[in-house]
Every structure is written in structure tokens, then in C-alpha cells.
C-alpha positions as CSV (number, residue, x, y, z in Angstrom):
1,M,7.5,-3.7,22.1
2,S,9.6,-6.9,22.2
3,S,12.7,-7.0,21.1
4,T,12.4,-10.5,20.4
5,V,9.6,-10.4,18.3
6,R,10.3,-12.3,15.0
7,M,10.0,-11.0,11.7
8,L,7.8,-12.6,8.7
9,P,9.0,-15.9,6.6
10,D,11.7,-15.3,3.9
11,A,11.0,-15.0,0.6
12,S,13.6,-15.5,-2.6
13,P,13.2,-12.1,-4.3
14,M,11.6,-11.8,-7.6
15,V,10.4,-9.4,-9.5
16,F,6.4,-10.5,-11.2
17,E,5.3,-10.1,-14.2
18,D,1.9,-10.0,-13.7
19,S,1.9,-8.2,-10.7
20,P,-1.7,-8.0,-8.9
21,L,0.5,-4.8,-7.2
22,D,-3.0,-2.6,-7.9
23,E,-2.2,0.6,-5.6
24,V,0.9,1.9,-3.1
25,V,0.3,4.7,-0.6
26,C,3.1,5.7,1.5
27,Q,1.4,8.2,4.3
28,I,3.4,10.7,7.1
29,R,1.9,12.1,9.5
30,F,3.1,14.4,11.8
31,N,2.0,17.4,14.3
32,D,-0.6,19.9,13.0
33,I,1.0,22.4,11.0
34,L,-1.6,25.4,11.0
35,T,-0.1,27.5,8.5
36,I,-1.1,24.3,5.3
37,G,-4.5,24.6,6.4
38,E,-4.8,29.1,5.8
39,G,-4.9,28.7,1.9
40,P,-3.3,26.6,-1.2
41,P,0.9,26.0,-0.4
42,A,1.7,27.8,-3.6
43,K,5.7,27.0,-1.9
44,L,4.8,23.7,-2.3
45,Q,4.0,23.7,-5.6
46,D,6.0,25.3,-7.0
47,R,8.9,22.6,-5.7
48,L,6.5,19.9,-7.2
49,R,5.2,21.4,-10.3
50,R,7.9,19.5,-12.8
51,D,6.9,16.3,-11.7
52,F,3.3,17.0,-10.2
53,P,2.4,19.4,-13.0
54,I,-1.9,19.3,-11.9
55,F,-3.3,20.8,-8.6
56,G,-6.3,20.7,-7.0
57,S,-7.8,20.0,-3.7
58,E,-10.6,17.3,-2.4
59,Q,-12.6,18.6,0.4
60,G,-14.0,16.5,3.4
61,V,-11.5,13.5,3.4
62,Q,-8.8,13.0,6.4
63,F,-6.7,9.8,6.9
64,G,-7.3,8.6,10.3
65,V,-5.8,5.7,12.7
66,S,-8.0,2.6,14.2
67,P,-6.4,2.2,18.5
68,M,-4.2,0.1,16.9
69,Q,-2.6,3.2,14.4
70,S,-4.7,0.6,11.3
71,L,-4.7,3.7,8.4
72,S,-8.9,4.4,7.6
73,V,-10.6,6.7,5.6
74,L,-12.6,9.2,8.2
75,A,-14.9,12.4,7.0
76,S,-13.0,16.5,7.3
77,P,-14.0,19.6,7.2
78,A,-9.9,20.2,5.9
79,P,-8.5,20.5,2.9
80,T,-6.7,18.1,0.9
81,W,-4.5,19.8,-1.7
82,Q,-3.2,17.4,-4.5
83,F,-0.3,17.8,-6.8
84,K,-0.9,15.0,-9.5
85,S,1.3,13.5,-12.3
86,A,0.5,14.5,-16.3
87,D,-0.5,11.4,-16.0
88,E,-2.5,10.9,-12.9
89,A,-1.1,8.0,-12.1
90,W,1.1,9.7,-9.2
91,I,-0.5,11.9,-6.2
92,T,1.0,13.6,-3.8
93,S,-1.8,14.9,-1.0
94,V,-0.8,17.3,1.4
95,T,-3.0,18.4,4.8
96,T,-2.3,20.3,8.0
97,N,-1.2,16.8,9.5
98,F,-0.4,14.3,6.9
99,I,1.8,14.3,3.7
100,A,1.2,11.0,1.3
101,L,2.4,9.5,-1.9
102,K,0.1,7.6,-4.3
103,T,0.4,5.6,-7.5
104,T,-1.4,3.3,-9.4
105,T,1.9,2.0,-11.8
106,Y,4.3,1.1,-9.2
107,S,8.0,-0.3,-10.3
108,D,9.1,-0.9,-7.8
109,F,10.8,0.1,-4.6
110,P,13.2,2.2,-5.5
111,D,11.7,4.1,-8.1
112,F,8.8,4.0,-5.7
113,W,10.9,5.7,-2.7
114,S,12.7,8.0,-5.2
115,R,10.0,9.9,-6.5
116,L,8.9,10.0,-2.0
117,R,12.3,11.2,-1.0
118,S,12.2,14.2,-3.4
119,V,8.4,15.2,-2.4
120,L,9.4,15.1,1.7
121,E,12.7,17.3,0.4
122,A,10.1,20.0,-0.7
123,F,8.1,19.7,2.4
124,E,9.9,19.4,4.9
125,N,12.4,22.9,3.3
126,I,9.6,24.6,3.8
127,Y,7.8,23.2,6.7
128,S,10.3,22.2,9.3
129,P,9.0,19.3,10.5
130,P,10.7,18.6,14.2
131,F,9.6,14.8,13.6
132,Y,6.7,12.9,12.0
133,T,4.3,11.0,14.7
134,R,3.4,8.0,12.2
135,V,5.1,6.3,9.3
136,G,2.9,4.1,7.0
137,L,3.1,1.7,3.8
138,R,0.6,0.3,2.3
139,Y,0.4,-2.3,-0.8
140,V,-3.3,-3.2,-1.9
141,N,-3.1,-6.1,-4.2
142,R,-6.0,-7.3,-6.2
143,I,-5.7,-11.1,-7.7
144,V,-8.3,-11.4,-10.3
145,I,-9.7,-14.9,-11.4
146,P,-12.1,-15.9,-14.4
147,R,-14.6,-18.4,-13.1
148,D,-15.1,-21.8,-15.8
149,G,-18.7,-21.3,-16.1
150,D,-20.7,-21.0,-12.8
151,Q,-17.9,-22.4,-11.2
152,P,-16.4,-20.7,-7.9
153,V,-12.5,-20.3,-8.7
154,E,-10.4,-23.0,-5.9
155,W,-8.9,-20.6,-4.5
156,S,-7.1,-23.2,-2.2
157,S,-4.9,-23.9,-5.3
158,I,-3.6,-19.8,-5.1
159,L,-3.6,-19.2,-2.0
160,N,-1.5,-20.5,1.4
161,P,-4.9,-22.5,3.0
162,R,-4.4,-20.3,6.0
163,I,-6.3,-17.5,3.8
164,A,-8.5,-19.6,1.7
165,G,-10.3,-20.8,4.5
166,E,-13.8,-20.9,3.2
167,Y,-12.8,-20.0,-0.2
168,S,-11.7,-23.4,-0.5
169,D,-14.3,-25.5,1.0
170,P,-16.2,-27.4,-2.1
171,D,-19.5,-26.9,-0.1
172,L,-19.2,-23.3,1.0
173,R,-17.2,-21.2,-1.8
174,G,-20.4,-21.4,-3.9
175,L,-22.8,-19.7,-1.0
176,V,-19.8,-16.9,0.5
177,T,-21.6,-13.9,-1.0
178,E,-19.5,-11.8,1.8
179,S,-16.7,-12.9,3.7
180,K,-13.9,-9.7,5.0
181,H,-10.9,-10.7,7.5
182,H,-8.9,-8.3,9.8
183,A,-5.8,-8.7,11.5
184,I,-3.0,-6.1,13.3
185,L,0.6,-8.2,13.1
186,E,3.7,-7.1,15.2
187,Q,7.1,-6.5,13.6
188,P,10.2,-5.3,15.0
189,R,9.8,-1.9,14.0
190,G,5.8,-1.6,14.1
191,F,3.2,-3.1,12.8
192,V,0.7,-4.7,10.1
193,G,-2.4,-4.3,9.0
194,W,-4.0,-6.9,6.8
195,R,-7.0,-7.1,5.4
196,Y,-7.9,-9.8,2.6
197,S,-11.1,-10.4,1.1
198,R,-13.2,-11.8,-1.9
199,D,-15.8,-10.1,-4.3
200,V,-17.5,-11.9,-7.6
201,G,-17.7,-9.3,-10.4
202,E,-16.9,-9.6,-14.4
203,M,-13.6,-9.7,-16.6
204,D,-13.1,-9.5,-19.9
205,G,-17.4,-9.6,-20.3
206,N,-17.1,-13.2,-18.4
207,N,-17.9,-14.3,-14.1
208,A,-14.7,-13.6,-12.1
209,E,-13.7,-13.3,-8.8
210,R,-11.3,-11.1,-6.9
211,F,-8.7,-11.5,-4.1
212,T,-7.8,-8.8,-2.5
213,L,-4.9,-8.6,-0.4
214,D,-4.4,-4.7,1.4
215,F,-1.6,-4.7,3.6
216,D,-0.3,-1.4,5.6
217,H,2.7,-1.5,7.7
218,F,3.2,1.5,9.9
219,V,5.0,2.7,13.0
220,V,4.4,5.1,15.4
221,G,5.8,7.5,18.0
222,Q,8.6,10.4,17.7
223,L,10.1,9.8,14.7
224,P,13.1,11.6,13.3
225,L,13.6,12.1,9.7
226,G,16.4,10.7,9.4
227,D,15.1,7.5,10.3
228,I,12.4,7.3,7.1
229,P,14.6,5.4,4.5
230,A,15.5,2.8,6.9
231,L,11.8,2.2,7.4
232,L,10.6,2.5,4.6
233,A,13.2,-0.4,2.8
234,D,12.1,-2.8,6.4
235,F,9.0,-2.3,5.4
236,N,9.2,-3.3,1.8
237,E,11.4,-6.2,2.8
238,A,8.3,-7.2,5.1
239,L,5.3,-6.2,3.1
240,Y,6.9,-8.7,0.7
241,R,7.7,-11.5,2.4
242,L,3.9,-11.1,3.4
243,F,2.6,-11.2,0.0
244,V,4.2,-14.4,-1.1
245,W,3.6,-16.3,1.9
246,C,-0.2,-16.0,0.9
247,L,0.1,-17.6,-2.0
248,T,0.8,-21.5,-2.9
249,P,3.5,-22.5,-5.3
250,E,0.8,-22.9,-7.9
251,G,0.0,-18.7,-7.0
252,I,3.9,-17.7,-7.5
253,K,3.6,-19.4,-10.6
254,L,0.9,-17.9,-12.1
255,L,2.1,-14.5,-11.8
256,K,5.1,-15.6,-13.6
257,P,7.7,-14.4,-11.5
258,R,11.7,-14.2,-12.3
259,P,14.7,-13.5,-10.0
260,K,15.3,-9.9,-8.7
261,A,18.8,-10.1,-10.4
262,A,17.7,-11.3,-14.0
263,A,15.1,-9.0,-13.9
264,R,17.5,-5.7,-13.0
265,A,20.6,-7.1,-15.4
266,E,17.3,-6.2,-18.0
267,G,16.4,-3.4,-16.9
268,R,14.1,-3.9,-15.3
């Protein structure tokens, strides 16, 4: 990877009161640890039970990577062991070659990292992986806008015109029934798998459109355990910059932004 790779455009730190962030996942892969597949991971459950009291498994689901290492879901015969919080809003998953933390109630990165750090400390203490092979941080944002009657949403007022594309054209936006885009961006520390798409549905019983911005920042190689905190902090910063780049000033205003320093002073 070139040392001259440019970072994404800078963005002022903000907290969004109406954040469209729907799901956050961090997945960390490692070479197969066969003892994980021998039966339920009882020792790990003992360490995680206080924060993740609900235990179960999911059969036949596995995460895979494309030739460019972008995250995808594949069928697998191996079970994925799951530890869920009492409200099931936080899920730790582990199988023979990855551990992951997922939430649908993300508040900020320090909180997410604090929970993930506890999970990793327990996992590393029990299984002693020598290094990790892939680290990925995924943010899935879904912006939902109601239609004015049957009129398609004018996404060009909300989204950067470079991605609004056919959704902003007055002659085309009412005709598009399906459209998905996928790109891989190189960054100083890995790559970003970037997917965006629009679909039509309902919100509060009215016609609405949903625009999904799905980012997965990842790096592969022999990654020392101690590098994980700095890697994820860098990934979080890069994905925030990309998210802000995707929006127009009106789109940012729609999400009710507040300077991060002010939000922190209020305990957010």
C-alpha cells in the first residue's frame, strides 16, 4: 500500500441528534482456533455473562471476504456462538476464526470501544491468539425521508451530488426501481468498502424512501493485538469523514448537528 495515500476530506466534529446510524459491527478475524469448535465456549461465557447474560448459537452463518477483502455473509456448517445483552441490543459473536461485536444502540465510539475492549480482553486471555488477520469496522446508516404524496424525494438536496446521481434527476428518479453501488477506497491504514443504495417503503404509514450508506473499513495482514485500539480509532475517524462528505449542508442540518464539545459538556 502506498505511503502517499490521501486521507478523506476533513470534517468538523459533530454529534447528530437524529443520527441515521442503524447498526455498528466490529469483526476481528484470526487463524482457526479449533478448540472453539469443540463445543460451547463455557470459559468465555463465564467472563462475559455479566454484560451478555443471554447465550445461544446461530447455525450456518459465517462472515467471508471478497478478493478485495470486503465483508460478506456466507453459508457455513460451523456454529456461531452468541452472547447477548439483556435488551439484546448488543451481541458478541464468536466462531473458530472470528470474534465480533454488534449493536443497534450505538452512542459514540468511546462507549463502543470500551465494550469491545472488555470482550477482547476476555477472548485473548482464554484463547491467546498470536495475532489477528483482519480487523473491520462497519457502520450502516439509513436515512429515511417521507415522500410528498407520490413525488419522489429530491435526494440532491440532501446527498452529495456525486452520489445522488439518478436519484436526483427529475426525469429518472421516479423510474428507478432498484439501484446499488459499490466502491473500494484505499486509505492510509487499509481500505473502505463503500455501498450505497435507495429503496422505497413506508414511514408512519406514508410512502417514504430510504437511502443506505454502508461503510466497512478494514485492514488485513498479521496484525499485533496491541495495534487494535489505534486502528479502530483511525477507522472511526475515516468513516465519519466519509459520512459527512456524503451529505450536503442541508443534509447535515436535517440530522440536527451539534458540535461535539458542546454535546460532551451536556454529558452526551
